[in-house]
KEKE-3310 file (N, C-alpha, C; in steps of 0.2 Angstrom, whole numbers, plus 5000, padded with zeros to 4 digits):
npx = (5005:5010:5020:5012:5006:5018:5022:5011:5012:5024:5021:5011:5019:5028:5019:5015:5027:5029:5018:5022:5033:5028:5022:5032:5040:5050:5051:5058:5065:5064:5054:5055:5052:5047:5060:5063:5071:5068:5056:5047:5049:5036:5036:5041:5031:5019:5011:4993:4980:4971:4954:4946:4952:4955:4960:4966:4958:4960:4969:4975:4977:4974:4974:4961:4954:4957:4949:4937:4937:4937:4924:4917:4919:4913:4899:4897:4898:4888:4876:4875:4875:4862:4854:4854:4849:4836:4830:4824:4820:4808:4809:4807:4809:4822:4828:4825:4830:4844:4847:4844:4855:4866:4865:4865:4878:4886:4883:4888:4902:4903:4901:4911:4922:4922:4914:4901:4890:4882:4875:4871:4854:4848:4857:4855:4843:4844:4853:4845:4834:4842:4845:4833:4830:4841:4840:4827:4818:4825:4828:4816:4811:4820:4819:4805:4805:4814:4806:4797:4803:4815:4830:4841:4836:4836:4850:4855:4848:4852:4865:4865:4867:4880:4879:4868:4872:4883:4877:4868:4878:4885:4875:4873:4885:4896:4904:4915:4918:4928:4929:4935:4931:4917:4917:4922:4912:4902:4908:4909:4896:4893:4900:4893:4882:4886:4890:4878:4870:4878:4877:4866:4855:4839:4832:4821:4809:4793:4781:4787:4787:4782:4790:4803:4802:4802:4815:4822:4818:4824:4838:4840:4837:4848:4859:4855:4856:4870:4876:4870:4875:4888:4893:4890:4898:4910:4910:4907:4913:4916:4912:4904:4893:4888:4884:4873:4864:4861:4856:4845:4837:4834:4824:4812:4812:4810:4796:4790:4794:4787:4775:4780:4789:4781:4774:4783:4789:4798:4803:4808:4820:4836:4852:4862:4855:4854:4867:4869:4861:4869:4881:4877:4872:4883:4894:4889:4881:4883:4898:4900:4893:4899:4912:4908:4904:4916:4923:4915:4919:4933:4935:4925:4908:4904:4916:4916:4904:4906:4912:4903:4899:4908:4904:4894:4904:4911:4901:4897:4909:4909:4897:4901:4911:4903:4891:4892:4890:4896:4906:4904:4914:4910:4906:4918:4925:4916:4919:4933:4930:4923:4933:4941:4934:4932:4945:4946:4936:4940:4951:4946:4936:4932:4932:4923:4931:4933:4928:4918:4909:4905:4900:4907)
npy = (4994:5006:5007:5009:5021:5029:5027:5033:5046:5050:5049:5059:5070:5070:5073:5086:5092:5091:5099:5112:5114:5115:5128:5136:5135:5127:5113:5108:5092:5089:5095:5109:5127:5134:5138:5154:5159:5153:5157:5166:5184:5196:5205:5199:5191:5189:5202:5204:5201:5214:5215:5218:5213:5202:5186:5183:5193:5207:5221:5231:5240:5229:5215:5211:5223:5228:5219:5224:5236:5233:5227:5239:5246:5237:5237:5251:5253:5245:5253:5261:5250:5244:5254:5255:5241:5242:5248:5239:5229:5224:5229:5219:5208:5209:5208:5196:5187:5190:5185:5171:5168:5171:5163:5150:5149:5152:5141:5130:5133:5131:5118:5113:5116:5106:5107:5102:5108:5105:5108:5109:5108:5119:5129:5129:5133:5147:5152:5150:5160:5172:5172:5174:5187:5195:5193:5193:5201:5213:5216:5217:5228:5237:5239:5243:5254:5263:5266:5274:5285:5299:5299:5305:5305:5291:5288:5295:5289:5275:5278:5277:5264:5259:5265:5260:5247:5247:5251:5240:5230:5233:5232:5218:5215:5213:5222:5235:5251:5267:5284:5289:5280:5282:5296:5293:5286:5296:5306:5300:5298:5311:5314:5308:5315:5327:5324:5321:5332:5341:5336:5333:5327:5325:5330:5329:5328:5322:5321:5309:5301:5287:5280:5283:5278:5264:5263:5265:5254:5244:5248:5244:5231:5226:5229:5221:5208:5209:5209:5198:5188:5186:5177:5165:5165:5165:5151:5142:5147:5159:5156:5144:5148:5159:5154:5144:5154:5161:5152:5147:5159:5163:5155:5159:5173:5172:5169:5181:5189:5183:5188:5200:5194:5186:5194:5201:5207:5198:5199:5211:5213:5218:5213:5221:5223:5210:5208:5216:5209:5198:5203:5210:5198:5190:5197:5208:5202:5188:5187:5199:5197:5186:5193:5202:5195:5188:5200:5203:5192:5194:5207:5212:5217:5231:5238:5233:5236:5250:5253:5253:5265:5270:5267:5276:5286:5279:5277:5290:5293:5283:5286:5298:5294:5284:5290:5303:5313:5325:5327:5337:5350:5350:5336:5330:5335:5328:5315:5316:5318:5306:5296:5300:5298:5284:5280:5284:5276:5263:5263:5265:5255:5240:5222:5210:5197:5181:5170:5176:5180:5167:5162:5154)
npz = (5000:5004:4995:4984:4986:4986:4973:4966:4969:4965:4951:4950:4954:4943:4933:4936:4934:4921:4916:4922:4914:4901:4902:4903:4915:4928:4938:4952:4956:4971:4975:4977:4975:4960:4948:4944:4934:4923:4920:4908:4904:4907:4896:4886:4881:4867:4859:4862:4851:4844:4849:4838:4827:4814:4810:4793:4788:4777:4781:4774:4759:4745:4734:4735:4736:4723:4716:4719:4714:4701:4701:4703:4691:4681:4686:4685:4671:4667:4668:4656:4648:4651:4647:4633:4630:4635:4626:4618:4625:4638:4655:4666:4657:4653:4665:4670:4659:4661:4673:4671:4663:4671:4682:4676:4671:4683:4690:4682:4683:4696:4698:4690:4696:4706:4717:4728:4732:4743:4758:4777:4782:4789:4786:4772:4771:4775:4765:4755:4758:4758:4745:4739:4744:4739:4725:4721:4729:4731:4718:4712:4719:4716:4702:4700:4709:4702:4691:4696:4702:4701:4692:4699:4712:4715:4714:4725:4736:4734:4738:4751:4755:4760:4773:4779:4780:4788:4800:4802:4802:4814:4824:4824:4828:4820:4814:4818:4821:4820:4823:4813:4802:4802:4798:4785:4779:4778:4771:4759:4755:4754:4743:4733:4733:4728:4715:4709:4711:4703:4691:4676:4681:4688:4704:4716:4729:4733:4723:4719:4730:4732:4724:4729:4742:4739:4733:4745:4752:4743:4746:4759:4759:4751:4760:4771:4765:4763:4776:4781:4773:4777:4787:4781:4768:4774:4779:4768:4757:4744:4731:4731:4740:4734:4722:4726:4732:4721:4712:4719:4721:4707:4701:4708:4705:4692:4691:4695:4684:4673:4667:4659:4652:4644:4637:4629:4614:4604:4592:4590:4596:4595:4590:4598:4610:4614:4616:4626:4636:4638:4643:4654:4662:4663:4668:4676:4685:4687:4689:4696:4708:4714:4716:4725:4736:4739:4743:4754:4762:4764:4768:4775:4779:4779:4774:4761:4756:4755:4743:4733:4731:4723:4711:4704:4699:4690:4681:4677:4669:4659:4653:4647:4638:4630:4627:4626:4636:4645:4660:4674:4683:4696:4697:4696:4707:4716:4714:4719:4733:4736:4735:4744:4756:4755:4757:4770:4776:4774:4781:4794:4797:4804:4803:4813:4822:4814:4822:4830:4821:4816:4827:4835)
capx = (5000:5014:5023:5008:5005:5023:5022:5006:5015:5029:5018:5009:5024:5030:5014:5016:5033:5027:5014:5025:5038:5024:5020:5039:5043:5054:5050:5064:5063:5063:5048:5056:5049:5049:5066:5061:5075:5065:5049:5048:5047:5030:5037:5043:5025:5017:5005:4987:4977:4965:4948:4942:4955:4952:4965:4964:4956:4965:4969:4978:4975:4977:4971:4953:4952:4957:4944:4931:4937:4935:4917:4914:4920:4908:4892:4897:4898:4881:4871:4875:4872:4855:4850:4853:4845:4829:4826:4821:4817:4804:4813:4808:4811:4829:4831:4824:4835:4851:4848:4845:4862:4870:4863:4868:4885:4890:4882:4892:4908:4904:4902:4917:4928:4922:4910:4895:4884:4878:4875:4866:4847:4848:4861:4853:4837:4847:4856:4839:4832:4846:4845:4827:4831:4845:4839:4820:4815:4830:4828:4809:4810:4825:4816:4799:4807:4817:4801:4792:4806:4820:4837:4845:4834:4838:4857:4856:4846:4856:4871:4865:4868:4885:4877:4863:4876:4887:4873:4866:4883:4886:4870:4875:4892:4900:4908:4918:4921:4931:4927:4938:4927:4911:4918:4924:4906:4898:4911:4907:4889:4893:4903:4887:4877:4890:4890:4871:4868:4882:4875:4859:4850:4833:4832:4815:4804:4786:4776:4790:4787:4781:4796:4808:4801:4804:4822:4825:4817:4830:4844:4840:4837:4855:4862:4854:4859:4877:4878:4868:4880:4896:4895:4890:4904:4916:4909:4906:4917:4912:4909:4898:4888:4885:4879:4867:4860:4858:4852:4839:4833:4832:4816:4806:4812:4806:4789:4789:4796:4784:4770:4783:4792:4776:4771:4788:4790:4805:4805:4811:4825:4842:4859:4865:4851:4856:4874:4869:4859:4875:4886:4874:4871:4889:4898:4886:4877:4887:4905:4899:4890:4905:4917:4905:4904:4922:4925:4913:4923:4939:4936:4919:4902:4904:4922:4915:4899:4908:4914:4897:4899:4913:4901:4892:4910:4912:4895:4898:4914:4907:4892:4904:4914:4899:4885:4894:4887:4902:4905:4906:4919:4906:4906:4926:4925:4913:4924:4938:4927:4921:4939:4944:4929:4933:4951:4945:4931:4944:4956:4943:4931:4936:4927:4924:4935:4928:4925:4913:4904:4903:4897:4912)
capy = (5000:5012:5008:5011:5028:5032:5027:5038:5053:5051:5050:5065:5075:5070:5077:5093:5095:5092:5105:5117:5115:5118:5134:5140:5135:5121:5111:5104:5085:5088:5099:5115:5132:5135:5142:5160:5161:5150:5160:5171:5191:5198:5209:5194:5188:5192:5206:5201:5204:5218:5211:5219:5211:5196:5182:5182:5199:5211:5227:5236:5240:5223:5212:5211:5231:5229:5216:5228:5242:5230:5227:5246:5247:5233:5240:5258:5252:5242:5258:5262:5244:5243:5260:5252:5235:5243:5251:5234:5224:5226:5229:5212:5203:5210:5206:5188:5184:5190:5180:5164:5167:5172:5157:5144:5150:5151:5134:5126:5135:5128:5111:5111:5117:5101:5108:5098:5112:5102:5112:5107:5110:5125:5135:5129:5138:5153:5154:5152:5166:5177:5172:5177:5194:5198:5192:5193:5207:5218:5217:5220:5235:5242:5240:5246:5260:5266:5268:5279:5290:5302:5295:5308:5302:5284:5288:5298:5284:5269:5279:5276:5257:5258:5267:5255:5241:5249:5251:5233:5226:5235:5229:5211:5214:5211:5228:5240:5257:5272:5291:5290:5276:5286:5301:5291:5285:5302:5309:5296:5300:5319:5315:5306:5322:5332:5321:5321:5339:5344:5334:5335:5323:5329:5328:5331:5323:5324:5317:5303:5298:5280:5277:5285:5272:5258:5263:5265:5247:5241:5249:5241:5224:5225:5229:5216:5203:5209:5208:5191:5183:5186:5171:5159:5165:5162:5144:5138:5150:5163:5153:5140:5152:5163:5149:5142:5159:5164:5146:5147:5165:5164:5153:5164:5179:5171:5170:5189:5192:5180:5192:5204:5188:5183:5200:5204:5207:5196:5201:5218:5213:5218:5210:5224:5222:5203:5208:5219:5204:5193:5207:5211:5192:5186:5201:5213:5198:5182:5189:5204:5195:5182:5197:5206:5190:5188:5205:5203:5187:5196:5214:5213:5220:5239:5240:5231:5241:5257:5253:5254:5273:5273:5265:5282:5289:5275:5278:5296:5293:5278:5290:5303:5290:5281:5294:5311:5316:5327:5327:5344:5350:5347:5329:5329:5336:5323:5309:5316:5317:5299:5292:5302:5294:5277:5279:5284:5271:5258:5262:5266:5250:5233:5217:5206:5191:5176:5166:5180:5180:5161:5160:5149)
capz = (5000:5005:4989:4978:4986:4984:4965:4963:4971:4959:4945:4951:4954:4936:4929:4938:4932:4914:4915:4922:4908:4896:4905:4903:4921:4929:4944:4955:4958:4977:4977:4978:4971:4952:4946:4941:4928:4918:4918:4903:4907:4903:4890:4880:4878:4861:4861:4861:4845:4845:4849:4833:4821:4812:4806:4787:4785:4774:4784:4770:4751:4742:4728:4735:4734:4716:4712:4721:4709:4694:4701:4701:4684:4678:4687:4681:4663:4666:4667:4649:4644:4652:4643:4626:4630:4637:4620:4614:4630:4644:4660:4669:4652:4653:4671:4670:4654:4663:4679:4669:4660:4677:4686:4673:4671:4689:4692:4679:4686:4703:4697:4686:4702:4711:4723:4727:4733:4748:4765:4781:4780:4792:4782:4765:4771:4775:4759:4750:4760:4756:4738:4737:4747:4734:4718:4720:4733:4729:4711:4711:4722:4712:4695:4701:4711:4696:4686:4700:4704:4696:4693:4704:4719:4715:4715:4732:4740:4734:4741:4759:4757:4765:4780:4782:4781:4794:4806:4804:4805:4821:4828:4825:4831:4814:4812:4823:4817:4824:4821:4805:4798:4801:4793:4779:4776:4777:4765:4752:4754:4752:4736:4729:4733:4724:4708:4707:4710:4698:4684:4674:4684:4692:4711:4719:4733:4733:4719:4719:4737:4732:4721:4734:4747:4736:4733:4752:4753:4740:4749:4765:4757:4749:4766:4775:4762:4763:4782:4782:4769:4779:4790:4776:4764:4777:4780:4763:4752:4740:4724:4733:4743:4728:4718:4730:4733:4715:4709:4723:4719:4701:4698:4711:4702:4685:4692:4695:4677:4669:4663:4654:4647:4640:4633:4625:4606:4603:4585:4588:4600:4590:4592:4603:4615:4616:4619:4633:4641:4640:4647:4661:4665:4664:4672:4681:4689:4690:4692:4701:4715:4717:4719:4731:4742:4741:4747:4761:4766:4765:4771:4780:4775:4777:4770:4754:4754:4753:4736:4729:4730:4717:4705:4700:4696:4683:4677:4674:4664:4654:4649:4644:4633:4626:4626:4625:4642:4648:4667:4677:4688:4702:4698:4697:4715:4720:4714:4724:4740:4737:4736:4751:4760:4754:4761:4778:4779:4773:4787:4800:4799:4805:4803:4819:4820:4811:4827:4833:4816:4815:4833:4838)
cpx = (5004:5018:5019:5007:5011:5024:5017:5009:5020:5026:5015:5014:5028:5026:5014:5021:5032:5023:5017:5030:5034:5022:5027:5042:5047:5053:5056:5061:5061:5057:5049:5052:5051:5055:5063:5065:5072:5058:5050:5046:5041:5031:5039:5037:5023:5011:4999:4984:4972:4959:4944:4945:4953:4958:4962:4960:4961:4964:4971:4976:4978:4973:4963:4950:4952:4951:4938:4931:4935:4927:4914:4914:4914:4901:4891:4895:4890:4875:4870:4872:4865:4851:4849:4849:4838:4826:4822:4818:4813:4809:4814:4810:4819:4832:4830:4829:4843:4852:4848:4852:4867:4870:4866:4875:4889:4889:4887:4900:4909:4905:4909:4923:4927:4918:4903:4888:4879:4880:4870:4860:4846:4851:4858:4847:4839:4850:4849:4836:4836:4846:4838:4827:4834:4842:4831:4818:4818:4829:4821:4809:4814:4822:4810:4800:4809:4812:4797:4796:4812:4826:4841:4843:4836:4845:4858:4854:4850:4863:4871:4866:4874:4883:4873:4868:4881:4883:4870:4872:4885:4881:4871:4881:4897:4905:4910:4920:4923:4927:4929:4933:4920:4912:4919:4916:4901:4902:4909:4900:4889:4896:4897:4883:4880:4889:4883:4868:4871:4880:4868:4853:4845:4833:4826:4812:4797:4781:4781:4791:4787:4788:4802:4808:4803:4812:4825:4824:4823:4836:4845:4841:4845:4860:4862:4857:4867:4880:4876:4872:4886:4897:4895:4895:4909:4916:4910:4910:4913:4908:4903:4892:4884:4881:4873:4862:4857:4854:4845:4834:4830:4825:4811:4806:4809:4799:4786:4789:4791:4779:4773:4786:4787:4774:4777:4788:4797:4807:4809:4817:4831:4848:4862:4862:4853:4863:4874:4866:4865:4880:4883:4874:4878:4893:4895:4882:4882:4894:4905:4897:4895:4910:4914:4906:4911:4925:4922:4916:4930:4940:4930:4914:4902:4910:4921:4909:4901:4910:4909:4896:4904:4909:4898:4898:4911:4907:4895:4903:4912:4901:4896:4908:4908:4892:4886:4891:4893:4901:4907:4911:4916:4907:4914:4927:4922:4916:4930:4936:4926:4928:4942:4940:4931:4940:4950:4941:4936:4949:4952:4937:4935:4931:4928:4928:4930:4925:4919:4908:4901:4900:4901:4914)
cpy = (5006:5013:5010:5019:5032:5033:5033:5045:5054:5053:5058:5072:5076:5074:5084:5096:5096:5098:5111:5119:5118:5125:5139:5139:5128:5119:5107:5097:5084:5092:5106:5120:5132:5140:5148:5162:5158:5152:5166:5179:5192:5202:5205:5191:5192:5196:5203:5205:5209:5215:5213:5217:5204:5192:5181:5188:5203:5218:5233:5235:5233:5221:5212:5218:5231:5225:5220:5234:5239:5229:5234:5248:5243:5236:5247:5258:5250:5247:5260:5256:5243:5248:5258:5246:5237:5247:5246:5229:5227:5226:5222:5207:5203:5207:5198:5185:5184:5186:5173:5163:5167:5165:5150:5144:5149:5144:5129:5127:5131:5121:5109:5111:5111:5101:5104:5101:5110:5106:5109:5111:5117:5131:5134:5134:5146:5156:5154:5158:5172:5178:5175:5185:5198:5198:5192:5200:5213:5221:5220:5227:5240:5244:5245:5253:5265:5269:5273:5285:5293:5299:5298:5306:5295:5284:5290:5292:5278:5271:5278:5269:5256:5259:5262:5248:5242:5248:5244:5229:5227:5232:5222:5210:5211:5215:5232:5246:5263:5279:5292:5286:5279:5292:5299:5289:5292:5306:5305:5298:5307:5319:5312:5312:5326:5330:5322:5328:5343:5342:5337:5331:5327:5326:5332:5326:5326:5320:5310:5299:5290:5277:5277:5279:5266:5258:5262:5257:5243:5241:5245:5233:5222:5224:5224:5209:5203:5207:5200:5186:5181:5179:5165:5159:5163:5154:5140:5141:5155:5160:5148:5143:5156:5160:5147:5148:5162:5158:5146:5153:5166:5162:5157:5170:5178:5172:5177:5192:5189:5184:5197:5199:5186:5189:5203:5202:5204:5198:5207:5219:5213:5215:5214:5224:5215:5203:5211:5215:5200:5197:5207:5204:5189:5190:5205:5208:5192:5184:5194:5202:5190:5187:5201:5201:5189:5194:5205:5198:5190:5202:5215:5217:5227:5241:5237:5235:5248:5258:5254:5261:5275:5271:5272:5286:5286:5277:5284:5296:5289:5282:5295:5300:5288:5286:5301:5315:5319:5328:5335:5344:5348:5340:5327:5330:5330:5317:5310:5315:5310:5295:5294:5298:5287:5276:5279:5278:5264:5257:5262:5261:5244:5228:5213:5200:5185:5171:5169:5179:5173:5158:5155:5151)
cpz = (5000:4998:4983:4979:4984:4977:4962:4965:4967:4952:4944:4950:4946:4931:4930:4935:4924:4912:4916:4917:4903:4897:4905:4910:4922:4936:4946:4957:4965:4979:4979:4973:4964:4952:4942:4935:4922:4916:4914:4906:4903:4897:4884:4877:4872:4862:4858:4855:4847:4844:4842:4826:4819:4808:4798:4784:4783:4777:4780:4763:4748:4736:4729:4734:4726:4712:4714:4716:4702:4695:4700:4694:4679:4679:4685:4674:4662:4665:4660:4645:4645:4647:4636:4626:4631:4631:4616:4619:4635:4650:4664:4664:4653:4659:4671:4665:4658:4669:4677:4667:4666:4681:4683:4673:4677:4692:4689:4681:4692:4703:4694:4692:4707:4717:4723:4729:4739:4755:4770:4780:4783:4788:4775:4765:4772:4769:4754:4752:4758:4748:4735:4739:4742:4727:4716:4723:4731:4722:4709:4714:4718:4705:4696:4704:4706:4692:4689:4703:4700:4697:4698:4711:4720:4717:4722:4737:4740:4738:4748:4760:4762:4773:4783:4784:4787:4800:4807:4805:4812:4826:4829:4826:4826:4812:4818:4819:4822:4821:4813:4800:4797:4796:4786:4775:4774:4771:4759:4750:4751:4745:4731:4728:4728:4716:4705:4706:4705:4691:4681:4676:4688:4698:4713:4723:4733:4730:4718:4725:4737:4729:4726:4740:4745:4735:4740:4754:4750:4743:4755:4764:4756:4756:4771:4772:4763:4770:4783:4779:4772:4782:4785:4771:4767:4778:4774:4757:4747:4734:4727:4735:4738:4724:4720:4730:4726:4711:4713:4722:4713:4699:4702:4707:4694:4685:4692:4688:4672:4664:4657:4649:4642:4635:4629:4618:4605:4597:4584:4592:4595:4594:4597:4609:4619:4619:4626:4639:4643:4644:4654:4665:4667:4669:4678:4686:4692:4693:4697:4708:4718:4720:4725:4737:4744:4745:4754:4766:4768:4769:4776:4776:4774:4773:4763:4752:4751:4746:4731:4728:4725:4711:4701:4697:4689:4679:4673:4668:4658:4650:4645:4638:4627:4623:4624:4630:4646:4656:4668:4682:4695:4703:4698:4704:4718:4720:4718:4731:4741:4738:4743:4757:4760:4758:4768:4780:4778:4779:4794:4802:4799:4806:4810:4817:4818:4816:4830:4827:4815:4821:4837:4845)
residu = (MET:THR:PHE:ALA:ARG:ARG:LYS:LEU:SER:VAL:GLN:GLU:SER:LYS:GLY:ASP:SER:GLU:ARG:MET:LYS:ALA:GLU:GLY:GLY:ARG:MET:LYS:ALA:ASP:GLY:GLU:ASP:VAL:ASP:SER:SER:PHE:ILE:PRO:HIS:PRO:SER:SER:PHE:PRO:LYS:PRO:ARG:SER:PRO:ILE:SER:SER:PRO:GLY:GLU:GLU:SER:SER:PHE:GLY:SER:THR:ASP:LEU:LEU:LEU:LEU:LEU:LEU:THR:LEU:ILE:TRP:GLY:SER:ASN:PHE:THR:VAL:ILE:LYS:TYR:SER:LEU:GLU:ASP:LEU:LEU:PRO:LEU:SER:PHE:ASN:GLY:LEU:ARG:PHE:VAL:ILE:ALA:SER:GLY:VAL:ILE:PHE:VAL:LEU:ALA:ARG:ALA:SER:GLY:ARG:ASP:LEU:LYS:VAL:PRO:ARG:GLY:ASP:GLY:TRP:ARG:LEU:PHE:GLY:LEU:GLY:VAL:LEU:ALA:ASN:VAL:LEU:TYR:GLN:THR:LEU:PHE:ILE:THR:GLY:MET:ALA:ARG:THR:ARG:THR:GLY:ASN:ALA:ALA:LEU:ILE:LEU:ALA:THR:THR:PRO:LEU:PHE:THR:ALA:LEU:ILE:GLY:ARG:LEU:TYR:LYS:GLN:GLU:TYR:PHE:THR:GLY:ARG:GLY:VAL:ALA:GLY:LEU:LEU:LEU:ALA:PHE:THR:GLY:ILE:VAL:LEU:ILE:VAL:LEU:SER:GLY:ASN:LYS:ASP:VAL:GLY:PHE:GLY:GLU:THR:LEU:ALA:GLY:ASP:CYS:LEU:MET:ILE:GLY:ALA:SER:VAL:CYS:TRP:ALA:VAL:TYR:THR:VAL:GLY:ALA:ARG:ARG:LEU:VAL:HIS:THR:TYR:GLY:SER:LEU:LYS:SER:THR:THR:ILE:MET:MET:VAL:ALA:GLY:THR:PRO:VAL:PHE:LEU:VAL:VAL:CYS:ALA:PRO:GLU:LEU:TRP:ALA:GLN:ASP:TRP:SER:ARG:VAL:ARG:PRO:LEU:ALA:TRP:ALA:GLY:VAL:ALA:TYR:SER:GLY:LEU:LEU:ALA:ILE:ALA:LEU:ALA:GLN:PHE:ILE:TRP:ASN:TYR:GLY:VAL:ARG:LYS:LEU:GLY:SER:THR:ARG:THR:ALA:ILE:TYR:SER:ASN:VAL:THR:PRO:ILE:VAL:ALA:VAL:PHE:VAL:ALA:TRP:LEU:ALA:LEU:GLY:GLU:SER:PRO:THR:TRP:GLY:GLN:PHE:SER:GLY:ALA:ALA:VAL:ILE:PHE:SER:GLY:LEU:TYR:LEU:ALA:ARG:ARG:GLY:MET:THR:ALA:ALA:PRO:ARG:SER:VAL:VAL:SER:GLY:GLN)
# end
């Protein structure tokens, strides 16, 4: 019995010694105190990460920002493409066709990459809901709102999307922002105001109230989609999550588009309009949504959303080149203000750690 107790005591002492060594200490065999020379000084400990930093998140300008700038080029050019295409196509006919193309292409790419598109049922329903939100509700509110308000009103209202995204992201503890980040958001919005008011776009509120409310709804929908998709794109990757959301939303959207698809006079659709459908489906929907979700994954919701305020700058210059609509000095100034706001927001907004977003 004594031998067993003595053996057990030796084992416990050995275990204690191993634990102390793992912590940087050293226990002497005769049970004396820990040798302090083996305890690292607190100054040698690595500095803890900021609670708002996230491993894998890009804190400085990099490849993800370049992709998002490419996205603004695609979306900015898309305004002119849509203008040409809608001369021959009804709005919902155009929208329905481009979503069919986008869904088909991104589904083929996802399958070709070896992704099985299987997800747990709970996340499957969340992806379906986000797909309906972005590809059905947002698109319907946007198209019907544009038909009932002025172009200038629409541009101003859509410029609030990063603000809604920041507020919703903060509410769900996905985003942290400093005073510099808030100043950047407000500067970017101010730049949009300068571009709209300095151009030839009409701005006025009153008889366009219904359309303005629809555009506000569209802006909120896109902000909710951007924040809601963040955990899912982290979990399943940008391509897989984008594919599921798009393929899930497109059939529902086609039901909304069905009346105009049926009423469309297909004989009057010229090759240029079909080219616009292809451009918009392949680039402005399929590639653009993939880049957007990739940006959400890498930068966070708000730092991705702020890039949407660069799109009007591109739209102005594309219209200048393609339609002869010369920009004004006020619009040049607005562009400079937007890029200043983008810089401040990019430096002053930080995404929450992935473990917080994923609930781990």
